[in-house]
TORPA-4810 file (N, C-alpha, C, O; in nm, 3 decimals):
<nodes>
NODE_1_-3.742_3.666_-1.305_-3.738_3.719_-1.169_-3.837_3.648_-1.079_-3.813_3.630_-0.959_M
NODE_2_-3.952_3.607_-1.139_-4.054_3.541_-1.058_-4.001_3.409_-1.000_-4.024_3.378_-0.883_R
NODE_3_-3.928_3.332_-1.082_-3.874_3.206_-1.033_-3.769_3.232_-0.925_-3.761_3.158_-0.827_M
NODE_4_-3.688_3.337_-0.942_-3.589_3.370_-0.841_-3.654_3.407_-0.709_-3.607_3.367_-0.603_G
NODE_5_-3.764_3.483_-0.716_-3.835_3.519_-0.593_-3.893_3.396_-0.525_-3.888_3.384_-0.403_N
NODE_6_-3.948_3.305_-0.604_-4.004_3.182_-0.547_-3.893_3.099_-0.483_-3.911_3.043_-0.375_A
NODE_7_-3.778_3.093_-0.549_-3.665_3.018_-0.494_-3.618_3.084_-0.364_-3.586_3.014_-0.267_L
NODE_8_-3.613_3.217_-0.362_-3.571_3.287_-0.241_-3.667_3.258_-0.126_-3.625_3.235_-0.013_Q
NODE_9_-3.800_3.261_-0.156_-3.898_3.231_-0.051_-3.882_3.088_-0.003_-3.891_3.062_0.117_R
NODE_10_-3.857_2.993_-0.095_-3.842_2.853_-0.055_-3.719_2.837_0.034_-3.723_2.766_0.135_W
NODE_11_-3.608_2.903_-0.004_-3.487_2.893_0.077_-3.509_2.956_0.214_-3.457_2.906_0.314_L
NODE_12_-3.585_3.066_0.219_-3.611_3.130_0.348_-3.693_3.038_0.438_-3.671_3.036_0.559_D
NODE_13_-3.786_2.963_0.380_-3.873_2.878_0.461_-3.813_2.740_0.487_-3.847_2.676_0.586_S
NODE_14_-3.724_2.694_0.398_-3.667_2.560_0.413_-3.515_2.563_0.423_-3.450_2.462_0.396_H
NODE_15_-3.459_2.676_0.460_-3.312_2.690_0.457_-3.241_2.585_0.541_-3.155_2.513_0.490_G
NODE_16_-3.277_2.577_0.669_-3.206_2.483_0.757_-3.225_2.340_0.711_-3.131_2.261_0.714_L
NODE_17_-3.346_2.306_0.669_-3.373_2.168_0.624_-3.289_2.136_0.501_-3.231_2.028_0.491_L
NODE_18_-3.284_2.230_0.406_-3.207_2.206_0.284_-3.058_2.194_0.315_-2.990_2.109_0.259_A
NODE_19_-3.009_2.280_0.405_-2.867_2.274_0.440_-2.835_2.141_0.508_-2.734_2.078_0.477_I
NODE_20_-2.921_2.099_0.602_-2.897_1.973_0.673_-2.900_1.856_0.575_-2.817_1.766_0.584_A
NODE_21_-2.996_1.857_0.482_-3.005_1.748_0.384_-2.881_1.747_0.295_-2.829_1.640_0.263_A
NODE_22_-2.834_1.863_0.255_-2.715_1.870_0.171_-2.592_1.818_0.243_-2.513_1.743_0.186_G
NODE_23_-2.576_1.858_0.369_-2.460_1.812_0.446_-2.465_1.661_0.465_-2.364_1.593_0.448_V
NODE_24_-2.583_1.609_0.500_-2.596_1.464_0.518_-2.569_1.390_0.387_-2.505_1.285_0.387_L
NODE_25_-2.616_1.445_0.276_-2.593_1.382_0.147_-2.444_1.378_0.112_-2.394_1.277_0.064_G
NODE_26_-2.374_1.488_0.138_-2.230_1.492_0.108_-2.155_1.394_0.196_-2.068_1.322_0.149_V
NODE_27_-2.189_1.392_0.326_-2.120_1.300_0.418_-2.145_1.155_0.376_-2.053_1.073_0.377_I
NODE_28_-2.269_1.123_0.339_-2.302_0.987_0.297_-2.225_0.949_0.171_-2.169_0.840_0.161_T
NODE_29_-2.222_1.041_0.073_-2.151_1.012_-0.051_-2.002_0.991_-0.025_-1.941_0.899_-0.080_A
NODE_30_-1.942_1.076_0.058_-1.799_1.062_0.088_-1.770_0.931_0.159_-1.672_0.864_0.129_L
NODE_31_-1.857_0.893_0.254_-1.833_0.768_0.327_-1.845_0.648_0.233_-1.765_0.554_0.242_S
NODE_32_-1.942_0.651_0.144_-1.957_0.540_0.049_-1.836_0.532_-0.043_-1.784_0.424_-0.070_V
NODE_33_-1.790_0.649_-0.091_-1.672_0.649_-0.178_-1.549_0.597_-0.104_-1.470_0.522_-0.161_L
NODE_34_-1.533_0.636_0.022_-1.418_0.588_0.099_-1.425_0.437_0.119_-1.324_0.368_0.106_L
NODE_35_-1.544_0.385_0.149_-1.559_0.240_0.170_-1.529_0.165_0.041_-1.457_0.065_0.042_V
NODE_36_-1.585_0.214_-0.071_-1.560_0.147_-0.199_-1.412_0.153_-0.238_-1.356_0.055_-0.287_L
NODE_37_-1.350_0.269_-0.218_-1.208_0.284_-0.252_-1.123_0.191_-0.163_-1.031_0.125_-0.212_A
NODE_38_-1.154_0.186_-0.035_-1.080_0.098_0.054_-1.096_-0.048_0.017_-1.001_-0.125_0.021_G
NODE_39_-1.219_-0.086_-0.020_-1.241_-0.226_-0.059_-1.165_-0.259_-0.186_-1.101_-0.364_-0.194_Y
NODE_40_-1.170_-0.171_-0.285_-1.099_-0.196_-0.409_-0.947_-0.196_-0.387_-0.874_-0.269_-0.455_L
NODE_41_-0.900_-0.115_-0.292_-0.756_-0.109_-0.264_-0.708_-0.236_-0.193_-0.597_-0.283_-0.217_F
NODE_42_-0.792_-0.291_-0.105_-0.753_-0.410_-0.028_-0.777_-0.537_-0.108_-0.699_-0.632_-0.099_V
NODE_43_-0.885_-0.539_-0.186_-0.919_-0.662_-0.260_-0.809_-0.692_-0.363_-0.757_-0.600_-0.426_A
NODE_44_-0.775_-0.818_-0.380_-0.669_-0.855_-0.476_-0.712_-0.830_-0.620_-0.634_-0.856_-0.713_P
</nodes>
């Protein structure tokens, strides 16, 4: 329970930052995957 409370406090204090970092990470990963897939699809 102690770790859960610490995690809850961290999310309360860093919620927006963590959400923004997660969204940026997902967008970056998707864009890289799309670029790599497109290159492999076009390359002979």
